[in-house]
KEVONU-183307 format. One line per field, with one value per residue: residue number from 1; residue in one letter; z, x, y of N, C-alpha, C in turn. Coordinates in Angstrom, 2 decimals, decimal comma. Layout:
! residues N
zafi c(NUM | ...)
dokol c(A | ...)
nzz c(Z | ...)
nxx c(X | ...)
nyy c(Y | ...)
cazz c(Z | ...)
caxx c(X | ...)
cayy c(Y | ...)
czz c(Z | ...)
cxx c(X | ...)
cyy c(Y | ...)
END
This chain:
! residues 105
zafi c(1 | 2 | 3 | 4 | 5 | 6 | 7 | 8 | 9 | 10 | 11 | 12 | 13 | 14 | 15 | 16 | 17 | 18 | 19 | 20 | 21 | 22 | 23 | 24 | 25 | 26 | 27 | 28 | 29 | 30 | 31 | 32 | 33 | 34 | 35 | 36 | 37 | 38 | 39 | 40 | 41 | 42 | 43 | 44 | 45 | 46 | 47 | 48 | 49 | 50 | 51 | 52 | 53 | 54 | 55 | 56 | 57 | 58 | 59 | 60 | 61 | 62 | 63 | 64 | 65 | 66 | 67 | 68 | 69 | 70 | 71 | 72 | 73 | 74 | 75 | 76 | 77 | 78 | 79 | 80 | 81 | 82 | 83 | 84 | 85 | 86 | 87 | 88 | 89 | 90 | 91 | 92 | 93 | 94 | 95 | 96 | 97 | 98 | 99 | 100 | 101 | 102 | 103 | 104 | 105)
dokol c(X | X | X | X | X | X | X | X | X | X | X | X | X | X | X | X | X | X | X | X | X | X | X | X | X | X | X | X | X | X | X | X | X | X | X | X | X | X | X | X | X | X | X | X | X | X | X | X | X | X | X | X | X | X | X | X | X | X | X | X | X | X | X | X | X | X | X | X | X | X | X | X | X | X | X | X | X | X | X | X | X | X | X | X | X | X | X | X | X | X | X | X | X | X | X | X | X | X | X | X | X | X | X | X | X)
nzz c(-15,85 | -15,74 | -15,32 | -16,67 | -14,38 | -14,71 | -16,35 | -14,96 | -13,28 | -15,19 | -16,73 | -14,85 | -12,36 | -12,50 | -11,11 | -8,58 | -5,68 | -6,20 | -4,47 | -3,41 | -5,85 | -6,77 | -4,80 | -5,33 | -7,87 | -7,41 | -5,81 | -7,21 | -8,29 | -10,35 | -13,64 | -14,24 | -16,46 | -16,64 | -16,15 | -18,49 | -19,71 | -18,11 | -16,70 | -14,60 | -11,80 | -10,61 | -10,68 | -8,26 | -7,99 | -8,51 | -6,16 | -4,14 | -3,04 | -5,11 | -6,06 | -8,41 | -9,82 | -12,33 | -14,42 | -16,44 | -18,39 | -18,76 | -20,29 | -20,58 | -19,83 | -21,53 | -21,00 | -21,90 | -21,75 | -19,03 | -18,04 | -19,01 | -17,49 | -14,94 | -15,26 | -15,83 | -13,43 | -11,93 | -10,36 | -8,35 | -9,82 | -9,93 | -11,69 | -12,49 | -13,56 | -14,55 | -15,94 | -18,26 | -16,76 | -14,30 | -14,46 | -13,65 | -11,05 | -9,58 | -7,05 | -5,33 | -6,12 | -5,86 | -3,48 | -2,01 | -3,97 | -5,11 | -2,93 | -2,55 | -4,94 | -4,56 | -2,29 | -3,36 | -4,77)
nxx c(-22,76 | -23,66 | -23,25 | -25,76 | -28,06 | -29,22 | -27,37 | -25,06 | -24,00 | -23,33 | -21,29 | -19,51 | -19,49 | -19,68 | -19,25 | -19,90 | -21,93 | -25,49 | -26,90 | -24,88 | -23,83 | -26,06 | -26,22 | -23,80 | -24,39 | -26,47 | -25,21 | -23,16 | -20,79 | -21,03 | -19,55 | -17,02 | -16,90 | -14,76 | -12,58 | -11,55 | -10,63 | -9,14 | -5,92 | -3,84 | -1,91 | 0,08 | 0,70 | -0,36 | 1,00 | 3,61 | 4,83 | 3,76 | 3,93 | 2,71 | 0,49 | -0,55 | -3,34 | -3,88 | -6,40 | -6,66 | -8,54 | -10,16 | -12,63 | -13,06 | -10,94 | -8,23 | -5,85 | -3,17 | -3,01 | -3,42 | -1,10 | 0,78 | 0,07 | 0,82 | 3,60 | 4,40 | 3,85 | 5,70 | 4,88 | 4,49 | 3,01 | 0,19 | -1,19 | -4,40 | -6,54 | -9,20 | -12,42 | -14,88 | -17,24 | -16,47 | -16,20 | -15,33 | -14,51 | -12,71 | -11,56 | -13,70 | -15,42 | -13,96 | -12,14 | -10,43 | -9,05 | -7,50 | -5,91 | -4,55 | -3,08 | -1,40 | 0,04 | 1,50 | 3,53)
nyy c(29,38 | 26,02 | 22,43 | 20,38 | 19,13 | 16,58 | 15,39 | 15,43 | 13,29 | 11,33 | 12,56 | 13,56 | 12,31 | 9,48 | 7,05 | 7,47 | 7,11 | 7,32 | 9,14 | 10,81 | 11,77 | 13,17 | 15,16 | 16,45 | 17,44 | 19,32 | 21,15 | 22,23 | 24,67 | 27,59 | 27,74 | 30,06 | 32,61 | 34,30 | 32,73 | 31,74 | 33,99 | 35,64 | 36,47 | 34,73 | 35,78 | 34,25 | 30,79 | 28,48 | 26,06 | 26,63 | 27,32 | 25,75 | 22,47 | 19,88 | 17,18 | 14,70 | 13,06 | 10,93 | 10,01 | 7,41 | 6,74 | 8,88 | 10,83 | 13,48 | 15,22 | 14,47 | 11,79 | 12,35 | 15,12 | 15,46 | 14,24 | 16,04 | 18,32 | 17,41 | 17,00 | 19,64 | 20,88 | 19,65 | 17,54 | 14,66 | 11,87 | 9,72 | 7,10 | 5,98 | 3,43 | 4,28 | 4,04 | 5,34 | 5,27 | 6,11 | 8,79 | 12,16 | 11,98 | 10,10 | 9,81 | 10,12 | 8,07 | 5,67 | 5,70 | 3,98 | 2,54 | 4,54 | 5,22 | 2,81 | 2,66 | 4,87 | 4,05 | 1,96 | 3,07)
cazz c(-16,59 | -14,93 | -15,98 | -16,44 | -13,25 | -15,17 | -17,04 | -14,08 | -12,86 | -16,36 | -17,18 | -13,82 | -11,15 | -12,94 | -10,21 | -7,23 | -5,40 | -6,72 | -3,51 | -3,40 | -7,16 | -6,79 | -3,96 | -6,07 | -8,98 | -6,97 | -5,09 | -8,06 | -8,47 | -11,78 | -14,34 | -14,30 | -17,80 | -16,52 | -16,07 | -19,82 | -20,27 | -17,21 | -16,54 | -13,20 | -11,50 | -10,38 | -10,41 | -6,92 | -8,03 | -8,57 | -4,80 | -3,23 | -3,56 | -5,66 | -6,47 | -9,51 | -10,05 | -13,73 | -14,74 | -17,77 | -19,37 | -18,66 | -21,60 | -20,58 | -19,92 | -22,01 | -20,17 | -22,34 | -21,21 | -17,59 | -17,81 | -19,23 | -16,31 | -13,83 | -15,53 | -15,73 | -12,01 | -11,25 | -9,34 | -8,40 | -10,40 | -9,82 | -12,75 | -12,14 | -14,77 | -14,43 | -17,20 | -18,41 | -15,70 | -13,12 | -14,65 | -13,21 | -9,59 | -9,15 | -5,61 | -4,65 | -6,47 | -5,39 | -2,76 | -1,58 | -5,11 | -5,23 | -1,82 | -2,82 | -5,99 | -3,95 | -1,40 | -4,14 | -5,51)
caxx c(-23,01 | -23,61 | -23,55 | -27,15 | -28,11 | -29,51 | -26,18 | -23,91 | -23,40 | -22,76 | -20,07 | -18,60 | -19,47 | -20,30 | -19,12 | -20,23 | -23,28 | -26,47 | -27,24 | -23,75 | -23,79 | -27,16 | -25,82 | -22,76 | -25,03 | -27,25 | -24,36 | -22,04 | -20,57 | -21,07 | -18,31 | -16,81 | -16,41 | -13,46 | -11,53 | -10,96 | -10,19 | -8,27 | -4,57 | -3,45 | -0,62 | 1,02 | 0,07 | -0,01 | 1,92 | 5,00 | 5,35 | 3,14 | 4,09 | 1,47 | 0,41 | -1,51 | -4,00 | -4,24 | -7,41 | -6,20 | -9,63 | -11,00 | -13,07 | -13,24 | -9,57 | -7,51 | -4,69 | -1,95 | -3,06 | -3,23 | 0,34 | 1,45 | -0,17 | 1,63 | 5,02 | 4,59 | 3,83 | 6,71 | 4,09 | 4,45 | 1,72 | -0,30 | -2,17 | -5,42 | -7,20 | -10,63 | -13,15 | -15,87 | -18,25 | -15,93 | -16,32 | -14,27 | -14,38 | -12,24 | -11,31 | -14,99 | -16,02 | -13,15 | -10,99 | -9,49 | -8,19 | -6,55 | -4,96 | -3,71 | -2,13 | -0,42 | 0,89 | 2,34 | 4,54)
cayy c(28,18 | 24,80 | 21,17 | 20,02 | 18,20 | 15,22 | 14,88 | 15,60 | 12,02 | 10,66 | 13,21 | 14,04 | 11,48 | 8,25 | 5,91 | 7,94 | 6,63 | 8,27 | 10,20 | 11,75 | 12,42 | 14,15 | 16,30 | 17,17 | 18,15 | 20,48 | 22,12 | 22,66 | 26,10 | 27,91 | 28,05 | 31,50 | 32,95 | 34,97 | 31,72 | 31,59 | 35,25 | 36,40 | 35,95 | 34,59 | 36,39 | 33,15 | 29,50 | 28,02 | 24,94 | 27,11 | 27,45 | 24,80 | 21,10 | 19,35 | 15,79 | 14,60 | 11,78 | 10,82 | 8,99 | 7,03 | 6,60 | 10,08 | 11,29 | 14,93 | 15,72 | 13,29 | 11,48 | 13,03 | 16,49 | 15,33 | 13,98 | 17,32 | 19,15 | 16,88 | 17,32 | 21,08 | 21,23 | 18,82 | 16,85 | 13,20 | 11,49 | 8,35 | 6,82 | 5,01 | 2,95 | 4,50 | 4,07 | 6,41 | 5,24 | 6,77 | 10,23 | 13,06 | 11,91 | 8,79 | 9,81 | 9,96 | 6,79 | 4,55 | 6,25 | 2,95 | 2,24 | 5,65 | 5,09 | 1,64 | 3,05 | 5,77 | 3,27 | 1,06 | 3,84)
czz c(-15,66 | -15,85 | -15,68 | -15,36 | -13,70 | -15,91 | -16,14 | -13,74 | -14,03 | -16,74 | -16,10 | -12,61 | -11,42 | -11,99 | -8,76 | -6,93 | -5,77 | -5,76 | -3,48 | -4,73 | -7,28 | -5,97 | -4,66 | -7,19 | -8,52 | -6,23 | -5,92 | -8,16 | -9,96 | -12,35 | -14,39 | -15,65 | -17,74 | -16,47 | -17,41 | -20,39 | -19,36 | -17,08 | -15,05 | -12,98 | -11,28 | -10,10 | -9,06 | -6,95 | -8,20 | -7,18 | -3,82 | -3,80 | -3,96 | -5,98 | -7,55 | -9,64 | -11,49 | -13,92 | -16,20 | -18,82 | -19,29 | -20,07 | -21,65 | -20,68 | -20,28 | -21,19 | -20,59 | -21,78 | -19,70 | -17,26 | -18,01 | -18,02 | -15,15 | -14,03 | -15,34 | -14,27 | -11,22 | -10,10 | -9,46 | -8,87 | -10,19 | -10,94 | -12,27 | -13,40 | -14,63 | -15,79 | -17,20 | -17,25 | -14,43 | -13,24 | -14,17 | -11,72 | -9,10 | -7,65 | -4,81 | -4,90 | -5,90 | -4,62 | -2,32 | -2,72 | -5,26 | -4,15 | -2,05 | -3,89 | -5,41 | -3,06 | -2,15 | -4,92 | -4,79)
cxx c(-22,79 | -23,68 | -25,01 | -27,20 | -28,37 | -28,33 | -24,95 | -23,23 | -22,71 | -21,41 | -19,06 | -18,50 | -20,10 | -20,22 | -19,32 | -21,65 | -24,30 | -26,83 | -26,13 | -23,66 | -24,88 | -26,82 | -24,75 | -23,39 | -25,75 | -26,41 | -23,19 | -21,98 | -20,60 | -19,66 | -18,19 | -16,20 | -15,05 | -12,30 | -10,83 | -10,40 | -9,26 | -6,92 | -4,26 | -2,11 | 0,44 | 0,24 | 0,56 | 1,03 | 3,38 | 5,64 | 4,84 | 3,33 | 2,73 | 1,61 | -0,65 | -2,04 | -4,48 | -5,23 | -7,19 | -7,29 | -10,62 | -11,37 | -13,35 | -11,88 | -8,70 | -6,24 | -3,40 | -1,88 | -2,85 | -1,75 | 1,16 | 1,29 | 0,72 | 3,10 | 5,29 | 4,64 | 4,92 | 6,08 | 4,26 | 3,06 | 1,44 | -1,31 | -3,12 | -6,21 | -8,70 | -11,26 | -14,15 | -16,87 | -17,76 | -16,01 | -15,10 | -13,98 | -13,87 | -11,97 | -12,58 | -15,56 | -15,29 | -11,94 | -9,99 | -8,57 | -7,11 | -5,49 | -4,03 | -2,67 | -1,03 | 0,55 | 1,85 | 3,43 | 5,86)
cyy c(26,99 | 23,57 | 20,86 | 18,94 | 16,77 | 14,59 | 14,85 | 14,27 | 11,33 | 11,26 | 13,52 | 13,11 | 10,13 | 7,08 | 6,31 | 7,48 | 7,71 | 9,40 | 11,25 | 12,49 | 13,47 | 15,38 | 17,12 | 18,01 | 19,40 | 21,52 | 22,60 | 24,18 | 26,42 | 28,06 | 29,56 | 31,83 | 33,63 | 33,98 | 31,53 | 32,88 | 36,05 | 35,70 | 35,89 | 35,24 | 35,32 | 31,88 | 28,99 | 26,91 | 25,36 | 27,09 | 26,41 | 23,40 | 20,53 | 17,87 | 15,70 | 13,18 | 11,76 | 9,69 | 8,61 | 6,87 | 7,76 | 10,53 | 12,78 | 15,62 | 14,52 | 13,07 | 12,18 | 14,44 | 16,45 | 15,10 | 15,25 | 18,23 | 18,71 | 17,21 | 18,80 | 21,53 | 20,50 | 18,04 | 15,34 | 12,79 | 10,02 | 8,18 | 5,74 | 4,68 | 3,06 | 4,62 | 5,22 | 6,42 | 5,91 | 8,29 | 10,99 | 12,94 | 10,56 | 8,72 | 9,65 | 8,58 | 5,60 | 5,06 | 5,19 | 2,54 | 3,30 | 5,53 | 3,91 | 1,97 | 3,93 | 5,00 | 2,36 | 1,79 | 3,80)
END
């Protein structure tokens, strides 16, 4: 299963330049149905230090759920005030904003 290429930028890369968003759409990997039915032996974040970027206006993964993921992983989290147009790729659309937020912590 894939995201429809014509819908990809709107839902996943809304603030990425159109050429990059198009490349992301055509090179996306399929969703693996086993991801929802298989059990992982161990989550990597148990042993590998992790960081989390919370997009506060994400409309696919709500911020409350993102904050939960960060707490569960004991990950330092940075919140960025990205709107719907930024989609799921705030680091691609505005990497300098993400870096500035990280530096101000």
